[in-house]
C-alpha positions in Angstrom: 0.0 0.0 0.0 2.8 2.4 0.9 4.5 1.9 -2.4 1.4 3.0 -4.3 1.2 6.1 -2.2 4.9 6.8 -2.9 4.4 6.3 -6.6 1.4 8.7 -6.6 3.5 11.2 -4.7 6.5 11.1 -7.0 4.4 11.3 -10.1 2.7 14.4 -8.6 6.1 15.9 -7.7 7.5 15.2 -11.2 4.6 16.8 -13.0 4.7 19.9 -10.8 8.5 20.3 -11.2 8.2 19.9 -15.0 5.3 22.4 -15.2 7.2 25.0 -13.3 10.4 24.4 -15.3 8.6 24.7 -18.7 5.9 27.1 -17.5 3.1 24.8 -18.6 -0.3 24.9 -16.9 1.1 27.3 -14.4 -1.4 30.2 -14.3 -4.7 31.5 -15.4 -4.2 35.2 -16.4 -7.7 35.8 -17.5 -9.5 35.1 -14.2 -12.8 34.6 -16.1 -15.3 31.9 -15.3 -17.5 30.4 -12.6 -14.6 28.8 -10.7 -12.4 32.0 -10.5 -11.6 33.0 -6.9 -8.1 34.3 -7.2 -6.9 37.8 -8.2 -3.3 36.8 -9.1 -2.0 34.2 -11.6 -2.7 30.8 -10.1 -1.2 27.3 -10.7 -3.6 25.1 -12.6 -1.6 21.8 -12.8 -2.7 20.3 -9.5 -5.6 18.4 -10.7 -3.6 16.9 -13.6 -0.8 15.9 -11.2 -3.2 14.3 -8.7 -5.2 12.4 -11.3 -2.0 11.1 -13.0 -0.4 10.0 -9.8 -3.5 8.2 -8.5 -4.2 6.7 -11.9 -0.7 5.2 -12.2 -0.9 3.9 -8.6 -4.4 2.3 -9.2 -3.3 0.7 -12.5 -0.2 -0.8 -10.8 -2.4 -2.0 -7.9 -4.7 -3.7 -10.5 -7.8 -1.5 -10.0 -8.5 -0.4 -13.6 -12.2 0.0 -13.1 -11.7 2.8 -10.6 -9.7 4.6 -13.2 -12.3 4.0 -15.8 -15.1 5.3 -13.6 -13.2 8.4 -12.6 -12.4 9.5 -16.2 -15.7 11.3 -16.8 -15.2 13.6 -13.8 -11.6 14.3 -14.8 -12.5 15.0 -18.4 -15.3 17.4 -17.3 -12.8 19.3 -15.2 -10.3 19.3 -18.0 -12.9 20.6 -20.5 -14.0 23.4 -18.1 -10.6 25.1 -18.4 -10.5 26.1 -22.0 -14.2 26.8 -22.4 -14.5 28.8 -19.1 -17.9 27.3 -18.2 -19.1 24.4 -16.2 -21.0 21.4 -17.7 -23.9 19.7 -16.0 
């Protein structure tokens, strides 16, 4: 169990470090939309990092159905970013 948590942690850490290094997914300069609460540029890579780390850990732990069932929620959150609106 601990090794899967460690895998998820290090995948998160790697994605965040790479995002900071290459300035990818780092901030939302427009601050437009229903989920905008910040007044300064805000990191937006957290959800991708968490989902990637947990997905890898679940796949290695042989729980592919949990990954499959979580995909619609992740994709809805991913699609909300460029369109700046929430989907029902």
